[in-house]
N, C-alpha and C positions, 0 to 999 in steps of 0.2 A: 745130953739137955737141945741140943738142936732140935731134934725130934721130940720135946719137952712143949718149946715153945713155938715149933708146928702147929701142933696139936691146937693147943694153948687162941692163936689164931682161928684157929678150922675152927675153932668153938667161935670167937667169937664177931668172925661173920654170919654163922649161922643162927646166933643167937638176935645180931642187928635186923631189927626190924625195914622191912620190905616196903618201903612206897608203894599203898595202892595205885593202882592209876586212878583217877575224875570220870564219876560215871555222870553223866545227862539226866537227869530226873526231868521229863516230860511229861504230860499228859492235856487228851484231851476235857477240856472244863466242860460236865453236862452243862443242855439248857431246853428252855421250857420255849413251846410258842405252838401260838395259832395255825387253825389249815389257811393257805393264805399268806400266810406270814416270810417275812424275811425277820431273821435273827444274827446272830453272830453265837459263833463256836470259837474262842477265846486257847490256841495252847500256847502252856505256863508250863517252863521252864523252873520247877517248885527246889531247886539248890542253887550253895552258890558251884562254880566253875571261877576257880581260881587263873584257867590257862582260857577266860575267853573262848566264848565264837563268833567269828569270825567272817560263818558261809552254814551255809544249810540250801537242803537240798528234800522238802516235804512232801511226799501225796498222804493226804487224804481219801475217804472210800468210803462212801455214802449208801447203803445195803436196797436195792429194792426206788423204787419211783416212786421214790418221797422226793428230794425240792430239784429243781431247777436249776438248771450252770449260768444264773446269773452271780451281779455284783463285783465287786474288783479282791483280791487278796491283800490287807494293808499289812504294811511290814511294819515289827515294830518302830519305836521311839522313843529311844532313851538320852537321857542330862546328857551336855558335855563333864566328865570328872575329874575330879575334884582333887587337890592333894587326899582334903579328906571322908568323900566320899568317894564308896567306890560308884561301876559304875549299874544302874539300878532298872524299870523297867520304870515312864513313868507313861506315863499315856498323852497325850499333845504337846509334846514339848519335841522341838526335833536337834537331832541328833546328824552322828554324818551322813551324809549324803547314797543311800542303797545302790548298788546297784541289781537291778531284782528282774525275770520276770517269770511268767504265773502260767496256763494250758490248761487243757479240760479236755477231757472223754468219758464219750460214755458207754457205754460199752449196748450194746448193741441185741446182744442175748438175757440181760435179768435188770435191762436201766441201768441199772446203776451209775450214781459220777463220781469221778474222778477229778481230784482240788488238788494240781505241782504247780507248787515252787519253787527259785532257785534264786538261791542271795546271795552275798560278798559282799562284804566290808570292810573298809580298811580299819576298826577300830576294830574291840577283843568288850562283845556282854557276858559279862557275868553273872549279871542272878541275883537272887529268885526277881522271877519276876514271870511280863508275860512277855514273849516273845512273834505270833504274831495272832490277828482276828484271819479268821475268815467269812463271812455272809454266803450263809444258809438262804437258799428263795424254799417257803415248804409248799408244796403244792394244794391248792385251792380244792384240789381233790380227793385229798384225808379229809374223812369221812367218820369214823369209829377214831375214841380216844385208842391212838399206840404209843412203844415204844424202836426207837428203829436205832443199833450201835450206827456209829463211827467210827475206824479204826484207822492207824495210821497206814499207808501201805508201802511207806521212804517211809525214811527220814535213815538224813549220813549230818554231821552236825562238820564244817575242818574250826581249826584252829586256827589266827593268826600270820601260821610261821604250813600253811596250808593242808596239816596232816587230819585224818583224820579223829573223832573225837566220839568215841565210849558213847550207849547215850539208854538209853533203859525206857519204857511206854509203857502208857498204857489207854485204853480205848478211852470212846468214851460214849453219852448214853441221850440222843436226842428228841424229847417227848412232845409230838403230841397231845393237843390239849380239841380235838378235831371240831367241827363244825360249819354252816351253811354263813353265806354273808346274806342278812338282813333277817337273819333268822335269832331273834339277838333274848328269847325264852325259852329253849334247846328246845323246842317241842318239836321237832323235827324241818317243818316246815315256818313261809313264811309270811303272814296277814296284816291286813288294818293293823291287830295289832298289835303288831312286834314294832310297824310304822307311829307307832302312841306312843308308845315305848323310847321309843327313839325320837320324836319328837320332847321330849320331861327329861332325856340326859342332855340334850343339844342347850335346854333352859333352862339348868336344871335346878327339875322338879327332885328328880334323880343323880344320888349323888353317893359317891364312898361309906358313905357317912349315913347316908337310908336313903339305899340300895331301894329301899320296901316297895314295889308287891315281887322284887329279884328276891332271891340270896348274894351272898355276899362273891359267890363261886361266878353265877350269871350274871354281873352284874359287872366284875371283871374281862368274861366271855363277852359280856355284849359291846365293855368298848371298842375290843376293836373287830366282831360283827356289825358293827353298826356307821364302819369306819371303812364306809366306800374307797370314796372320794376323794383323790385326787385316784387317777391310775400313774405310775407318778412310769418315768421316765426306766428305771430298772426291773420292774416289771410288779413290782408292789403295792399297796392297796389304804389310800387312810395318805392320813399329815393325825398322828396321835389327836386327835378332837373329834367330838361327834359333835356335824352340823346339821342345819335347816335343809341345806342342798343333801347331806349325809340319809338325816328322814326322808327328804319326798327318795332318793332310788328305792325304799326300802317299800315304798312305796308303788313305784312301777312294780319291782319287783312280787309285792303281792301282785301287781293285778296279771303278770308271770311276764316281760316284758323280762327284756335282755338285760340281764347287770351288764355295766355298764363299760365298754375295756375287757369279755368278755375271752370274743374271738385272738385278741396281742392275748392273755396273761395262762389261758385251757380250761376259765373256772368256771361254775352251774351259768348256767343260761336260763329262765325261767325261774319264778315260787312259786311254795306252795299257796290250795287251798287259803 
């Protein structure tokens, strides 16, 4: 009888479900940008992690000379947790002030850039949602439409007890729509014709609704490559609008004068024909 009970108990133990260890599923979200543009690549937590994430040690690696080591890593911000609403990522709302540190390394072999950030919080983030976002400054020297992998070089997450959490990762892709500042029609050179297009965009004669003589795709590119001024402190260009000063800078490029701020950002210095 005792033997039968022991066998029955053993069977129950074998049959009892074993709780699976939570795995945080994170990904680098694909992003598209233009030559010379600063874009933000988000790191997303795609599932809810009940034990929560209180600390991170993350590094991403850009392959090849695509990005400059500029910009600041922005930690995630989430609202105060309540009894009815779990902790979710909502950009722009203040949560708990994190302790964070950021570092960059540039490889002398292939000019790749590694961004690494460590953060510690007093309360856990359960997700799903945006964990953090990393600004990437695309080089002005990218002259052909290209796609570049951006991968995780290191990922360690910690729970509120300081214990590591299993993580599954998915790398991302940075797609660059290439061109040169001042070349609005995409013919590979900067001319007086491009300056005319810049003026017409600035005064509203050419718009997204009526892009002619440009195609819709050319108009989208033109909005970026005409937005030359100002040169911002972080090395990026423009203020997300095309103005008469921008058109004047395009005209100067057509004359062969240097692109404003080119020496500081390493961009193209002269215009064509």
